[in-house]
N, C-alpha and C positions, 0 to 999 in steps of 0.2 A: 619041517625040514627047510633049510635055507635054500633060496633060489639061486642057482649058479649064475654068476656074472652080475648079480645085483647086491647093493649095499643092504644090510639088514638093520632093523631098528629095534631097540629094547627100551620099553617104558618101565621105569622104576618108580614105584609109588609106595607110600606107607599103607595104602589100602589096595587090597586085591581087586575090589570092585572098580576102583578108579583105573587101575592099570588095564584090566580086562575091557572096561568101557572105552578106553582110548584106542585100544586095538580095534574094537568093533567100529568106532567112529572113523578111524583112519582107513579101515578096510573098505568103506564105501567109496573112497577115492583112489585107493591103491589095492585093487583086488588080488594082484599076484605078488606083491612085495612081501618080504619076510618081516612080519610084525610080531614081536614077542612081548608078553606081559610078565613082569616080575614084581608082584605086589604083595604086601603083607609079610608076615613071618611064616616060618615053616609050619606052625600049628594054627594058622589062620587068624592070628591077632593083628592089630594095627602095629606096623613097624616095618622093618626091612630085613632081608635074609641074605647073608653072604652066599649061601648055597644056591638060592633061587637066582640071584644075580649072576653068579658064575655059570650056572647051567644055561641061563638065558643068553649070555654072551656067546657061548658055544653053539647054541641052537640057531642064533641069528647070523653066525659067521659062515659065509659061503667061500670066503677067501678074498672077497672084494671089500670087506670092511664092515664095521658095526658102528652105528651112531647110538649113543646112550643118552636118554633124556630123563631127568629126575625131578621129583616134586619139591623136596625139602632138603636142607643141608645134610642131615644124617644119611639120606639116600645117596647123596653124592659121595659121602665118606665110605659108605658100603661099596659103591661102584668102584671107587679108587682102590680100595683094599682088594677087591676081586681082580682088578687089573694087575696089581702087584704080584699075583700068583700065576699070571699067564707067562708063557715063554716069550722071548723077545719078539719073535715074528708075529705071534698073535697080538701081543700088546701094541705093536706098531700099527695094527689095522683098526684099533678101537679108539673112538673119540667120545669123551664125555662133554656134551654141549651145554653151554650156559644159554638157555633159551626158555621161554614160556612153554610149559609142558604140553598144553593143548594146541595152541597156535603153531608152535615150533614143530611139534610132532606131526601135525597134519601136513605142513609145508614140506617137511623132510620126507614124509611118506610118498607124496606126489613125485618128488625128485627121484626117490629110490625106484618108484614104479616106472619112471621114464628111463631107467638104466643109467642115470647120471653117476659119475665117479664119487668117491668118498668125500673129497673136499667140497664138491658142489652140493652134495646132500647136507653137509655140515653148514655151508653158507645159507642154504634154504632154511634150515632150522633157525640159524642166528638172525635171519631177516625178520623174524617175528618180533625182535626187540625194537625194530624201527618201522613196524608196519603202519604206524599212525601217519608217517610222512610219505609212505610209498605212493599214495594216490595223487599227491601233488607234484610228483616228479615227472618231467618230460611232457609237460602239457602241450596239446596240439592246438594250434591257432584255429579260430572259427573259420578262417578263410579256406581251410583245407577240406572242409566237409560241406555237403549239400544239406538243405533243410529237409527234404523228403527222405524218409527212412529207406526207400528203395533205390535211391540214387547212388551213382558211382562217380567218384571224383579222381582226377589225376592232377594234383597241384604241382606247381613248379618244384616244391621241396620234397616231393614223393608221391605216394599213392594212397588213396583213402576209399574205403567202402563204408557207407552208412546204412544200417539196417535197424529193424525193431525186433525186440525179443518177443517170441511167440509162445514159449513154453510157460506153463501156468505159474511156476515159482521163480522165474527169472534166473539170474546168475547166483543161485545158492551153491552150496559146497560142491555137490557132485558135478553139475555142468561147468562150474568154474574150474574144477580140476581137469575136466576133459579139455577145456579150452587151453589151459596152461600146458598140458601134456602135448597137445598138437603144436602149440607155438614153439615148444622146446625142440621140435624136430627140425626147425628151420634155423639157419645161422643168423638171419637178419633180425634186427630189433623191430618189433611190432608193438604198437600201443593200442590199448582199448580205453577210449575216453581219456587219453593222456597218461594212462598207467601202463607200465611194462606188462605185456601179455604173458610173460614168463614168471610173474610174481603172483602166486596163488593168494597170498594175504592181501596184496594190493588190489587184485581183481575182486575179491570178496568184499573188501572195504568200500567198493563203489556202491554197493547196495542196489544194484539194478534189478528192477522188477519187470513183470510182463508188460509189454507195450513201451518200455523205455527205449530211447534211441541209443544205439551203440555205434560209435565211430571207431572203426578199425583202420589203423594207419601205419605206414612205414615211410620214413624219410629217405630210405634207400629204394631207388626204383627197382632194384633186383628183388625187393621184398613183395612184389606184386602177387606172386604165387602164394606166399604165406598169408597175405591179407585176404585173398580170395578163399583160401582154404578155411580160415577162421570164420569168415563171413558165411560160408556155406554151412559150417557146423552150427553156427548160431541160428541161421534161417531154418535149419532142419528141426529146431527145437530140442537138440541134444538127445533125441530119442524119447522125449517126454511129450505129453499132450499139451 
């Protein structure tokens, strides 16, 4: 059942196993979001099904919109055909997104989990197309952080906390998603080692492991609360050992 007030996601794949697996993967980072699989044909073969996609759109739609991600061209064609049979109001709430199925789906799921509106969830999925450059954006100068992982800095251009990761697996998918969801609750821009803290794919691309120094910064002095909250989350180990 679709979650009221949240955008739903539909994964359309030629393989039922792939679609179901993507829902399982995204569920680790978006436990309450509406994630629906529409994989394979009606009789379980490789292919796509108009009926499964149509039913999936209906299942995912709470009234806040549905983002559809597809694996291959004919899956897109099936999704587009399903849209043609929707009424005008329902069709206006559905977006078929041109994005990598796995990376885009995970990023969109985290945005949906945070309660972001349809266009923001779409943008999160589309950000996967440019994930390779995300980590290089908004670099923080070395003068803004201290050398010791426990230090706190207040540079002229903003506020910075430097900590070290203590959880065993570092910033892998689940803790990265927790960090991004928390960052998204603050209006100020915050960076993690120079990468936008609201970009899941950017944070994951940093490849930060246990013991790595994490510099959490905001150039906006009003972002101090956000920086402290993210630092506290990281220092807690994200609930992991």
